[in-house]
N, C-alpha and C positions, 0 to 999 in steps of 0.2 A: 455340522460343526461350524460355529461362527468363525469368520475370518479374523486373523490377528490384525490389530491395528498397525498401520505402517509406521506411525509415529507414536511412541509410547507417551511422550510429553510434548504436545503441540506447542505449548508456551515456549519450551526450550528450543524446539526446532526453529521457530520464528526468530527468537532471540539470537540463536546461533547464526542464522542467515543474515540478519541485520549486522551482527558483529563482523561477519566475513566481508560484507560490503564495506563497512567502515574501515576495517583493517586494510583492505585493498586500496581504498581511497587515500588513506594516510601513508601508504608505503608503495609509491609508484616505482616501477622499474625504469631503467634508462630509456629516455625518449617518450615516456608516458606522462610526463608532468605537464600540467597546465600552468598558467601564469602565476598561480598562487602556490606552486610547488606540490600540489596534490595530483592524484591520478585523474585524467580527463574522464568526465562523466560518460562520454560516448564509449570509451573503452570499457568502463565498468558495465554499462548496459550490454555490450557485446559479450563480455566475460561471463556475466551471470544470466544472460538470456532474458533480460527484462528491458522494458522501455527506459529511455533517458528520464522521463517524467517520474517513473517509479524509483529510479536511482535517486533523483533529487528528493523525493518524498522520504525515502529511507534515511538519507543523510540529514535531512531536517529533523527526523524523528530521533536519530542517534546524537544529535547536537553537533555534528561535524560541519553543518552548513547552516548559516543563518541569514535572514533577509530582514531589513527594517519592516517590510510589509507583514512578515510573520508576526512580529510583536504587536503591530497595530491591529491586525485581524484578531489576535488573541484578546487584546484589550477590548475591542468592540464586542466580541462574543461574551466576554466576562461582564460587560455592561448590558447584557440581555438583548443585544441587537440580533435581529434575524438575518439569515444568510442573504436574503434579497436586499435588505437594507445595506448590508456591508458591501455587496456588489455595486449598489448604486453609489454609495459614498466613495468607494475606491475606483469606480468606473472600470470594473473588471468582471469578466465572465465567472459564473460559479465554479467552473472547472479550474480556472486560474487561482481563485481564492482557495479552493480545496487543495490544490497542489502545493500551496505555500504553507500549509498547516502540518504539524507532526501527525503521524499516523497513530490513531488510537483504535486498536483492534477490538477492544471491549465495546466501544461504541458501535462498530460495524456488526459484530455478532449479536449485539443486544437489540438490533432493529432489523427485521426481516427485509425491509425495503433496501436498507443500506447493504445488507449481506448480498442481496440480489444484484445491486449495482456493482459491488466489488467483484463478484463472480463473473459478471459480464465483462468487466475490464480485464480480468485475468484471462478469460477465454479469448478475448480479442488479441491480447498480447501473445497468447499461445499460437493463434492463427497467423499473426504477423511474423513471428520468429520461426514457426514450423517445429518448435520444440515442445515436448510435453511440459506443462507448467506445474511443477510440484507445489508451488505456492497455493494453487487452487485446492489441492488436496489438504494441505496444512490448514488453510482457513476453514475448510469444511469440518475437519477434525476438531479444530478449536471451537467452532460453533457447537458441535456435538458435546464437547467437554463442558462448555459453559451453560448450555441449555438443556442438556440431558436428552436431546433428540437430534436426529439428522435433518439437515436442511434439504428440502426436496430438490430433485433435478430441475434445471432451469425451465425446461418445457412444462414440467408439472406445476412449478410455481406460477408460470405465466398463465396456465389454464386455471389455476385456483384463484388468481387475481383478475381474471378476465382480460388479459392482454392479447 
């Protein structure tokens, strides 16, 4: 008998998680405020069991946090600049450029290499926090929902791609 999916609607699960992070950011408790009156990102990271970089990425995605660099990067991407060119122009590492862009999960699950990188990041977060990362499960389920097949286990993907 097939196992029941943990998340009936992966899109909604991710959307709800992002909304929870956004709500917590915009509604800090006493003593949790940063200079801008919002909840400190470090506290959000601790509360949700994710890295501070992941918190920032979610807040950029939800529109709660903006940086001038984000708009510039988006303009450069829209003008067909490659990531390497953007990094060179801005004198930033690819990881920094990526961290300043909104998260587009459809792009991630539409490209196996991007999916692999995302799962590696989530696995590293899980190892750093010691908590089981439900985001990894949600992303895998969303991949299956969008592509009609399951993404292989990391070791299997590495073997298939000769890593």
